[in-house]
N, C-alpha and C positions, 0 to 999 in steps of 0.2 A: 504494499499500499504506499503511495506517495505521501510523505509527511507534509509536504507544502503543495497545494494545488494552485497552479497558475492559470488565470483565465483572462485573456484579452478581451475587452469590449470597446473596440474602436480605438479612441484616443485615451482610454484609461484601462488599468489592469487590476484585477482582483486577485488577491493573495490570501488563501484559506490555510490557516494552521490546522494540520489534519492528523492529530493524535487523540482522537476522542476517547480511547480507553483509559487515558490518564488526564482527561479534561484539557487536552492540548497543551500539557506541560512543556516548557521550553528547554528541551535537552540541547546539548551542544550541537548536534547534527541539525536539529531543526532550526536553531539560530543561525547556523552557518549557511544553511539553504535560504533562509529569508534574506540574509545579508547579501548573498550572491545574487539572488533574484532582484533585489532593489539596486544593486550596483549595475546590473545589466540594464535595468529599466532607465537608470539615470543617464545612460549613454544611448538610449533608443529614442531618436526624435519622433517616432510615432506614438510614444507614451508621453502624456502630459500630466497625469496624476495616477495615484495608486490607492487602493483601498485594502486594508488588512482586516481580516475577521477570523473567527474560529469556527470549527466544525461542530455541529450537533449540540448547539445550545450553550456552549461556553466559549469565551474568548481564550484565556490561558490561565490556568490555576497555578502559576508560579514556575519556578525552575524545577528541574528533575532532582528530587531529593536523593535518589540512589547515586547520581553522579557526585553529589556534594558530600555525602556521608563520610567518606575516608579521605577527602582531599585535604592536604596540609596547606599552611599559608604560603610555603614556597611554591606549591603547585598552583595555588590561587593567583600568585603574582605573575605566573607565566601562562595563565589560562587563555586560550584562544578566544574565549568569549568576549574579552575586552575589545579585541579588533572587530568581532562581529557587530558588537553594540555600537562602536564607533562608525562602522560602515552604514549601519541603519540610520544613525543620527545625521550622517553626511548626505543622505538622500536629498537632493536639491529641489525636488518638485513637490507639490502638495501631497501630503500623506494623510489619508482619512483612516481612523480606526472605528470599527463597529463592534461594540462590545455588549454581548449577552451573557448572562450566567456569570461565572467566576472570572474576574480579571485581577488577580492577586499576585503579589511579590513581583517576580520578573515579568509576569503578564501585565500588571498594572504599569510597571516601569515602561514596557513597550507601548501601552496605550498613551502614556504621558509624553512620549517622544512624538507622537502624531500631531500634526498641525490642527487637525479637526477630530474631535473625539465625540462620537455619537453613542450614547448609552440606551440599551434596550430596557424595557420594563423589568426584566428579570436580573439585571446586572447587580453585581456586588463587587465593590473595589476595596482594596486595602494593601497594606505593606505588613504582613504578619511575621516578618523575619525574626524579630526579637523573640518570638515564641519558640524559636530554633536555636537561640543563642547566638544569632549573627545579626546583621543589619542590611539594608538594601545595598546592592553593589553595582548598579547601573545608573546611579544618579537620581534614583526615585525620590529620596528625602529632600535633596536639593531642589528638585523641580517642583515637588509638592509645596515646599515652603514659599516658593515664589508665586504660586498659584492661590494658596489659601492662607498664608501667613503663619507666623511661628506657633501660635496657640493651637490652631487646628492641626498643623503638621505635627507638632509634638503629640497631640492626642492620638492621631493615627499610628505614628512610628513608634511611640513609647508603649502603647497598650496593644498594638496589633489589631485594632478594631476594624471590622469590615463595615463599610458604609452601603446602604441600599441606594439604587440608582437615583431616586428623587432627592435624597439629601446630597449626594455627590454633585448633581446638577445644581441645586440651590447654593452650594458652596463655591461654584464656578470652576469645578474640576473638569466639566464637560460643557461644550457649547450647545449640545442638542440632547434632548430627552425624548425618546419615542414611547408611545403608548403601548406598542407591541415590540416586534423585533427591531433591532437597531438598523438593519439594512433597509428597512422601508424609508428611512431618511438618508442613510449613508450612500446608497446607490445613486439616487438622483443629485445629491450633493456633490459626489465625485465626478459625475457627468458634467455638472454645472462648472466645476473647477477646470475640467479638462478642455472646456470650450472657451475659457477666458484667455487673456494674453499671456502665453507661457513665460516670456522673459520677465514681465512685470510681476508675475506671481513668484517666480524664483527669487527675484531681487527682494520682493516683500518678506518672503519667508526668511531669507538670510538676515534682513534687518530685524525681524521680530525675534529670531533666536539670539542674535547678538544682544538685543536689549534685554531679553528675559534672563539670559545665561551668563553674561559678562562677569558678574560678581559672584557666581557660584563656585564652591570649593569642591569640584568633582574628584580631584586627586586626593584630597583628605578623606572623603567618604569612601573611596575605593580602598585606600591603604588601611583604614580601620576594618572594613569588611574582610580584607585578606588576613590581617592579623588574628581575627577571631577564629579562623579556621583551625588553630592549634589549641583551642581552649577545651577543657573538659566540659564546660557549659554547652558548647556546640555539639559535642558528642552526645550529651544527655538530651539536648532538645530534639535532635533528630531521632534518637532512640525512642524518646516518649512519644513523638509524632507517629512513629511507626507502630508503636504498641498501643496507640490511642489512649493515652493516659496523660495526666498532668506532670510536666517536667519538675525535677527537684534540682534546682540550680544551687551551685555552691560559691559562685564567684571566682572559679579557677579555670 
């Protein structure tokens, strides 16, 4: 089964995360495939916009825990995922995310990298990494604080709380809220963007990203994420997640 389904629709392309058996969790292979597809579309003049969504009712329920469980801080520091995330963020054309169901952890970080985020009625978003003894590793905490401010960002990052779609929309995390599936809004939105002046949209996107992210400390967030991979609390957090019990953290 193809883990990323790529479908061209004239001047725009739909990319579907397709690991429904694990709620489209972003393992390294899927992240690499998404980065590769977006890099190709960035150089394809026939594509003017892209839409990313998830298969079978979920966007992406985080990273792949199995890959993370035994990874050390040294391995996290050389993780190819960093380059994949950078390639996704470097996509110069309008990127729309249509999120239904779970958009958590790395899945939420991916949604936050989109220029236009559409939430479906069933969507639930959050950064639950601290439940596992780690923190967001792809800039999610930094981007969230620029969107919702320090109080609400602290609430989500420190407690691992999941927000329903309506609350996330009210907080300004998403620009659109669908009464049904996210694609009912996201598809015509992506088509509209694809029919607008492409050079102007790319210039506008670059300016918006520069304005929103110029002061963000992504390197510091990533370094802390990597260092936590050697802690006993990270081991306990993932073990507790697998065993479906509350973790017993020791601060080690």
